[in-house]
MOPAC internal coordinates of N, CA, C and O (Angstrom, degrees):
PM7 1SCF
backbone

  N    0.0000 0     0.00 0     0.00 0    0    0    0
  C    1.4133 1     0.00 0     0.00 0    1    0    0
  C    1.5331 1   108.61 1     0.00 0    2    1    0
  O    1.2310 1   119.82 1   -53.94 1    3    2    1
  N    1.2889 1   117.94 1   126.06 1    3    2    1
  C    1.4249 1   125.00 1  -178.54 1    5    3    2
  C    1.5284 1   109.67 1   -76.16 1    6    5    3
  O    1.2310 1   120.37 1   -52.89 1    7    6    5
  N    1.3475 1   116.90 1   127.11 1    7    6    5
  C    1.4667 1   120.74 1   177.45 1    9    7    6
  C    1.5069 1   108.59 1  -112.95 1   10    9    7
  O    1.2310 1   120.08 1     2.81 1   11   10    9
  N    1.3218 1   117.46 1  -177.19 1   11   10    9
  C    1.4799 1   119.08 1   178.65 1   13   11   10
  C    1.5295 1   111.95 1   -73.73 1   14   13   11
  O    1.2310 1   121.99 1   -15.81 1   15   14   13
  N    1.3683 1   113.79 1   164.19 1   15   14   13
  C    1.4706 1   119.74 1   176.45 1   17   15   14
  C    1.5183 1   113.28 1    60.27 1   18   17   15
  O    1.2310 1   119.53 1  -141.65 1   19   18   17
  N    1.3489 1   118.50 1    38.35 1   19   18   17
  C    1.4916 1   122.29 1   177.56 1   21   19   18
  C    1.4967 1   113.96 1    62.92 1   22   21   19
  O    1.2310 1   118.38 1  -160.84 1   23   22   21
  N    1.3257 1   120.68 1    19.16 1   23   22   21
  C    1.4595 1   124.52 1  -179.99 1   25   23   22
  C    1.5481 1   106.48 1   -91.30 1   26   25   23
  O    1.2310 1   121.31 1   -35.55 1   27   26   25
  N    1.3289 1   115.10 1   144.45 1   27   26   25
  C    1.5071 1   122.40 1   178.29 1   29   27   26
  C    1.4953 1   108.25 1  -129.05 1   30   29   27
  O    1.2310 1   120.75 1   -44.92 1   31   30   29
  N    1.3216 1   116.18 1   135.08 1   31   30   29
  C    1.4281 1   123.45 1   174.14 1   33   31   30
  C    1.5554 1   108.71 1   -99.08 1   34   33   31
  O    1.2310 1   119.55 1   -63.08 1   35   34   33
  N    1.3274 1   118.47 1   116.92 1   35   34   33
  C    1.4428 1   121.87 1  -173.98 1   37   35   34
  C    1.5588 1   112.36 1   -99.24 1   38   37   35
  O    1.2310 1   119.97 1   166.43 1   39   38   37
  N    1.2499 1   117.67 1   -13.57 1   39   38   37
  C    1.4898 1   119.24 1  -178.10 1   41   39   38
  C    1.4654 1   112.65 1   126.03 1   42   41   39
  O    1.2310 1   121.35 1    14.63 1   43   42   41
  N    1.3025 1   115.03 1  -165.37 1   43   42   41
  C    1.4990 1   121.83 1  -176.99 1   45   43   42
  C    1.4975 1   107.03 1  -121.77 1   46   45   43
  O    1.2310 1   121.77 1   -40.47 1   47   46   45
  N    1.3633 1   114.21 1   139.53 1   47   46   45
  C    1.4835 1   120.32 1   179.43 1   49   47   46
  C    1.5090 1   106.82 1  -117.17 1   50   49   47
  O    1.2310 1   120.60 1   -43.19 1   51   50   49
  N    1.3686 1   116.45 1   136.81 1   51   50   49
  C    1.4330 1   122.03 1   177.62 1   53   51   50
  C    1.4817 1   110.27 1   -89.40 1   54   53   51
  O    1.2310 1   119.72 1   -39.05 1   55   54   53
  N    1.2810 1   118.14 1   140.95 1   55   54   53
  C    1.4616 1   123.36 1   178.73 1   57   55   54
  C    1.5677 1   106.83 1   -85.78 1   58   57   55
  O    1.2310 1   120.29 1   -54.17 1   59   58   57
  N    1.2936 1   117.05 1   125.83 1   59   58   57
  C    1.4248 1   122.94 1  -179.52 1   61   59   58
  C    1.5061 1   111.90 1   -81.95 1   62   61   59
  O    1.2310 1   119.39 1    -2.69 1   63   62   61
  N    1.3139 1   118.77 1   177.31 1   63   62   61
  C    1.4554 1   123.55 1  -174.90 1   65   63   62
  C    1.4894 1   113.05 1   -62.73 1   66   65   63
  O    1.2310 1   120.26 1   152.34 1   67   66   65
  N    1.3561 1   117.10 1   -27.66 1   67   66   65
  C    1.4596 1   122.91 1   179.41 1   69   67   66
  C    1.5284 1   112.06 1   -91.67 1   70   69   67
  O    1.2310 1   120.50 1  -171.51 1   71   70   69
  N    1.3342 1   116.66 1     8.49 1   71   70   69
  C    1.4834 1   119.54 1   178.84 1   73   71   70
  C    1.5590 1   112.00 1    83.59 1   74   73   71
  O    1.2310 1   120.28 1  -171.54 1   75   74   73
  N    1.2621 1   117.07 1     8.46 1   75   74   73
  C    1.4857 1   119.80 1  -178.22 1   77   75   74
  C    1.5229 1   112.59 1   -88.48 1   78   77   75
  O    1.2310 1   121.23 1   -29.04 1   79   78   77
  N    1.3108 1   115.26 1   150.96 1   79   78   77
  C    1.4597 1   120.91 1   173.39 1   81   79   78
  C    1.5203 1   108.81 1  -125.54 1   82   81   79
  O    1.2310 1   120.23 1   -24.65 1   83   82   81
  N    1.2842 1   117.17 1   155.35 1   83   82   81
  C    1.4846 1   122.14 1   171.71 1   85   83   82
  C    1.5134 1   108.38 1  -104.51 1   86   85   83
  O    1.2310 1   121.71 1   -57.45 1   87   86   85
  N    1.3454 1   114.34 1   122.55 1   87   86   85
  C    1.4498 1   120.48 1   175.62 1   89   87   86
  C    1.5621 1   108.56 1   -73.93 1   90   89   87
  O    1.2310 1   119.63 1   -56.35 1   91   90   89
  N    1.3286 1   118.31 1   123.65 1   91   90   89
  C    1.4752 1   117.53 1  -177.10 1   93   91   90
  C    1.5113 1   112.62 1   -53.26 1   94   93   91
  O    1.2310 1   120.53 1   -33.34 1   95   94   93
  N    1.3009 1   116.59 1   146.66 1   95   94   93
  C    1.4553 1   125.30 1  -178.77 1   97   95   94
  C    1.5248 1   111.53 1   -53.65 1   98   97   95
  O    1.2310 1   120.75 1   137.96 1   99   98   97
  N    1.3246 1   116.17 1   -42.04 1   99   98   97
  C    1.5017 1   119.59 1   179.51 1  101   99   98
  C    1.4850 1   111.74 1   -59.80 1  102  101   99
  O    1.2310 1   119.61 1   140.68 1  103  102  101
  N    1.3198 1   118.35 1   -39.32 1  103  102  101
  C    1.4232 1   121.44 1   179.07 1  105  103  102
  C    1.5133 1   111.23 1   -73.53 1  106  105  103
  O    1.2310 1   119.64 1   141.14 1  107  106  105
  N    1.3454 1   118.30 1   -38.86 1  107  106  105
  C    1.4622 1   119.03 1   176.88 1  109  107  106
  C    1.5008 1   110.70 1   -63.01 1  110  109  107
  O    1.2310 1   118.86 1   141.66 1  111  110  109
  N    1.2930 1   119.78 1   -38.34 1  111  110  109
  C    1.4801 1   122.22 1   176.76 1  113  111  110
  C    1.5283 1   110.55 1   -68.12 1  114  113  111
  O    1.2310 1   119.23 1   135.33 1  115  114  113
  N    1.2640 1   119.07 1   -44.67 1  115  114  113
  C    1.4795 1   124.40 1  -178.17 1  117  115  114
  C    1.5154 1   111.16 1   -57.89 1  118  117  115
  O    1.2310 1   120.76 1   138.15 1  119  118  117
  N    1.3669 1   116.14 1   -41.85 1  119  118  117
  C    1.4509 1   123.45 1  -175.17 1  121  119  118
  C    1.5108 1   112.59 1  -106.89 1  122  121  119
  O    1.2310 1   119.19 1  -169.64 1  123  122  121
  N    1.3213 1   119.15 1    10.36 1  123  122  121
  C    1.4809 1   124.61 1   176.64 1  125  123  122
  C    1.5266 1   110.01 1    51.47 1  126  125  123
  O    1.2310 1   120.25 1  -132.00 1  127  126  125
  N    1.3282 1   117.14 1    48.00 1  127  126  125
  C    1.4529 1   121.42 1   177.60 1  129  127  126
  C    1.5343 1   108.00 1   -92.53 1  130  129  127
  O    1.2310 1   121.40 1   -56.15 1  131  130  129
  N    1.2924 1   114.93 1   123.85 1  131  130  129
  C    1.5284 1   122.28 1  -175.71 1  133  131  130
  C    1.5215 1   109.51 1  -119.03 1  134  133  131
  O    1.2310 1   120.89 1   -19.16 1  135  134  133
  N    1.3264 1   115.90 1   160.84 1  135  134  133
  C    1.5032 1   118.82 1   174.36 1  137  135  134
  C    1.5533 1   111.03 1   -53.88 1  138  137  135
  O    1.2310 1   122.47 1   -46.18 1  139  138  137
  N    1.2930 1   112.87 1   133.82 1  139  138  137
  C    1.4593 1   117.93 1   179.92 1  141  139  138
  C    1.5243 1   112.99 1    94.86 1  142  141  139
  O    1.2310 1   119.21 1   162.98 1  143  142  141
  N    1.2829 1   119.12 1   -17.02 1  143  142  141
  C    1.4676 1   123.97 1   177.98 1  145  143  142
  C    1.5250 1   110.24 1   -63.68 1  146  145  143
  O    1.2310 1   118.72 1   -31.03 1  147  146  145
  N    1.2810 1   120.05 1   148.97 1  147  146  145
  C    1.4612 1   124.52 1   174.55 1  149  147  146
  C    1.5421 1   108.43 1   -94.99 1  150  149  147
  O    1.2310 1   120.84 1   -40.53 1  151  150  149
  N    1.3210 1   116.00 1   139.47 1  151  150  149
  C    1.4372 1   120.82 1   171.47 1  153  151  150
  C    1.5408 1   107.97 1  -123.32 1  154  153  151
  O    1.2310 1   120.33 1   -24.49 1  155  154  153
  N    1.3141 1   116.98 1   155.51 1  155  154  153
  C    1.4105 1   123.45 1  -179.07 1  157  155  154
  C    1.4898 1   109.27 1  -106.85 1  158  157  155
  O    1.2310 1   118.84 1   -44.28 1  159  158  157
  N    1.3172 1   119.81 1   135.72 1  159  158  157
  C    1.4477 1   123.57 1   175.15 1  161  159  158
  C    1.4986 1   109.19 1  -106.34 1  162  161  159
  O    1.2310 1   121.41 1   -56.31 1  163  162  161
  N    1.3113 1   114.91 1   123.69 1  163  162  161
  C    1.4965 1   121.78 1   179.56 1  165  163  162
  C    1.5351 1   108.86 1  -125.49 1  166  165  163
  O    1.2310 1   121.12 1   -31.26 1  167  166  165
  N    1.2989 1   115.47 1   148.74 1  167  166  165
  C    1.4193 1   116.58 1   176.80 1  169  167  166
  C    1.5568 1   112.69 1  -176.58 1  170  169  167
  O    1.2310 1   122.07 1    -5.60 1  171  170  169
  N    1.3040 1   113.65 1   174.40 1  171  170  169
  C    1.4293 1   120.24 1   172.71 1  173  171  170
  C    1.4981 1   108.04 1  -147.80 1  174  173  171
  O    1.2310 1   119.96 1   -19.71 1  175  174  173
  N    1.2979 1   117.68 1   160.29 1  175  174  173
  C    1.4859 1   120.33 1  -173.34 1  177  175  174
  C    1.4790 1   113.87 1   -61.21 1  178  177  175
  O    1.2310 1   119.89 1   146.53 1  179  178  177
  N    1.3345 1   117.82 1   -33.47 1  179  178  177
  C    1.4353 1   121.58 1  -175.17 1  181  179  178
  C    1.5185 1   113.58 1   -83.71 1  182  181  179
  O    1.2310 1   119.39 1   147.77 1  183  182  181
  N    1.3357 1   118.77 1   -32.23 1  183  182  181
  C    1.4336 1   121.40 1  -172.93 1  185  183  182
  C    1.5127 1   117.31 1  -113.83 1  186  185  183
  O    1.2310 1   119.66 1  -178.98 1  187  186  185
  N    1.3286 1   118.26 1     1.02 1  187  186  185
  C    1.4373 1   119.78 1   174.42 1  189  187  186
  C    1.5111 1   115.73 1    94.79 1  190  189  187
  O    1.2310 1   121.09 1    20.68 1  191  190  189
  N    1.2970 1   115.52 1  -159.32 1  191  190  189
  C    1.4755 1   125.84 1  -170.40 1  193  191  190
  C    1.5317 1   110.27 1  -117.67 1  194  193  191
  O    1.2310 1   120.83 1   -42.14 1  195  194  193
  N    1.3226 1   116.02 1   137.86 1  195  194  193
  C    1.4529 1   122.19 1   176.12 1  197  195  194
  C    1.5335 1   108.69 1  -124.20 1  198  197  195
  O    1.2310 1   121.54 1   -31.81 1  199  198  197
  N    1.3429 1   114.66 1   148.19 1  199  198  197
  C    1.4779 1   120.62 1   175.25 1  201  199  198
  C    1.4939 1   105.94 1  -116.58 1  202  201  199
  O    1.2310 1   120.26 1   -49.82 1  203  202  201
  N    1.3473 1   117.12 1   130.18 1  203  202  201
  C    1.4330 1   122.60 1   175.33 1  205  203  202
  C    1.5064 1   110.66 1  -127.30 1  206  205  203
  O    1.2310 1   120.44 1   -31.20 1  207  206  205
  N    1.2980 1   116.76 1   148.80 1  207  206  205
  C    1.4775 1   117.18 1   174.56 1  209  207  206
  C    1.5367 1   106.61 1   -72.54 1  210  209  207
  O    1.2310 1   120.76 1   -33.10 1  211  210  209
  N    1.2968 1   116.16 1   146.90 1  211  210  209
  C    1.4286 1   122.01 1  -177.78 1  213  211  210
  C    1.5348 1   110.39 1   -59.86 1  214  213  211
  O    1.2310 1   121.08 1   139.05 1  215  214  213
  N    1.3647 1   115.54 1   -40.95 1  215  214  213
  C    1.4721 1   118.76 1   179.42 1  217  215  214
  C    1.5304 1   112.95 1   -62.57 1  218  217  215
  O    1.2310 1   120.89 1   138.28 1  219  218  217
  N    1.3300 1   115.91 1   -41.72 1  219  218  217
  C    1.4598 1   119.67 1  -179.91 1  221  219  218
  C    1.5378 1   110.21 1   -67.04 1  222  221  219
  O    1.2310 1   120.13 1   143.62 1  223  222  221
  N    1.3197 1   117.35 1   -36.38 1  223  222  221
  C    1.4416 1   120.67 1  -179.41 1  225  223  222
  C    1.5453 1   110.44 1   -68.29 1  226  225  223
  O    1.2310 1   120.97 1   142.09 1  227  226  225
  N    1.3852 1   115.75 1   -37.91 1  227  226  225
  C    1.4446 1   119.56 1   179.30 1  229  227  226
  C    1.5586 1   110.85 1   -54.89 1  230  229  227
  O    1.2310 1   119.82 1   143.75 1  231  230  229
  N    1.3165 1   117.94 1   -36.25 1  231  230  229
  C    1.4403 1   122.21 1   179.28 1  233  231  230
  C    1.4955 1   111.76 1   -71.73 1  234  233  231
  O    1.2310 1   120.02 1   149.46 1  235  234  233
  N    1.3125 1   117.57 1   -30.54 1  235  234  233
  C    1.4858 1   122.88 1  -174.67 1  237  235  234
  C    1.5355 1   112.25 1   -98.29 1  238  237  235
  O    1.2310 1   120.93 1   166.53 1  239  238  237
  N    1.3269 1   115.82 1   -13.47 1  239  238  237
  C    1.4456 1   122.77 1  -168.55 1  241  239  238
  C    1.5572 1   115.23 1   -51.55 1  242  241  239
  O    1.2310 1   119.79 1   129.92 1  243  242  241
  N    1.3451 1   118.00 1   -50.08 1  243  242  241
  C    1.4550 1   117.73 1  -176.45 1  245  243  242
  C    1.5368 1   112.82 1   -56.49 1  246  245  243
  O    1.2310 1   119.64 1   133.85 1  247  246  245
  N    1.3634 1   118.29 1   -46.15 1  247  246  245
  C    1.4399 1   119.74 1   178.99 1  249  247  246
  C    1.5277 1   113.58 1   -72.88 1  250  249  247
  O    1.2310 1   121.76 1   141.54 1  251  250  249
  N    1.2985 1   114.23 1   -38.46 1  251  250  249
  C    1.5139 1   118.54 1  -179.91 1  253  251  250
  C    1.4978 1   111.42 1   -66.19 1  254  253  251
  O    1.2310 1   119.71 1   137.61 1  255  254  253
  N    1.2950 1   118.16 1   -42.39 1  255  254  253
  C    1.4453 1   121.24 1  -179.97 1  257  255  254
  C    1.5308 1   110.46 1   -63.52 1  258  257  255
  O    1.2310 1   119.77 1   140.73 1  259  258  257
  N    1.3403 1   118.05 1   -39.27 1  259  258  257
  C    1.4361 1   120.55 1   176.46 1  261  259  258
  C    1.4991 1   112.68 1   -61.82 1  262  261  259
  O    1.2310 1   120.24 1   141.98 1  263  262  261
  N    1.3287 1   117.14 1   -38.02 1  263  262  261
  C    1.4620 1   123.56 1  -178.09 1  265  263  262
  C    1.5548 1   108.47 1   -70.80 1  266  265  263
  O    1.2310 1   119.88 1   142.82 1  267  266  265
  N    1.3236 1   117.83 1   -37.18 1  267  266  265
  C    1.4442 1   122.47 1   176.30 1  269  267  266
  C    1.5013 1   111.80 1   -62.13 1  270  269  267
  O    1.2310 1   121.01 1   135.14 1  271  270  269
  N    1.3552 1   115.67 1   -44.86 1  271  270  269
  C    1.4503 1   121.05 1  -179.21 1  273  271  270
  C    1.5243 1   108.59 1   -63.85 1  274  273  271
  O    1.2310 1   119.90 1   141.14 1  275  274  273
  N    1.3462 1   117.79 1   -38.86 1  275  274  273
  C    1.4978 1   120.97 1   178.41 1  277  275  274
  C    1.4835 1   113.79 1   -72.73 1  278  277  275
  O    1.2310 1   120.44 1   170.60 1  279  278  277
  N    1.3493 1   116.76 1    -9.40 1  279  278  277
  C    1.4535 1   120.49 1   179.64 1  281  279  278
  C    1.5220 1   113.59 1    82.38 1  282  281  279
  O    1.2310 1   120.32 1  -164.17 1  283  282  281
  N    1.3203 1   116.99 1    15.83 1  283  282  281
  C    1.4758 1   121.28 1  -179.53 1  285  283  282
  C    1.5500 1   111.48 1   -88.33 1  286  285  283
  O    1.2310 1   119.46 1   163.66 1  287  286  285
  N    1.2481 1   118.64 1   -16.34 1  287  286  285
  C    1.5009 1   119.97 1   179.67 1  289  287  286
  C    1.5289 1   107.65 1  -118.35 1  290  289  287
  O    1.2310 1   120.10 1   180.00 1  291  290  289

């Protein structure tokens, strides 16, 4: 479901007994995530958990890492 500000809601994933989740097919297609790809998990206690493709994070890493060090993320 398309939301405002380029945000997309893909659905809900259930956590399995081994702590695994399945990324919905629509999200995998949108972000070209394939078996064997690496994804990065980011989060904080107040705002939750985010999943980013490793390739996308590589493009954002210098700025994002600086913000993490400053305590802004």
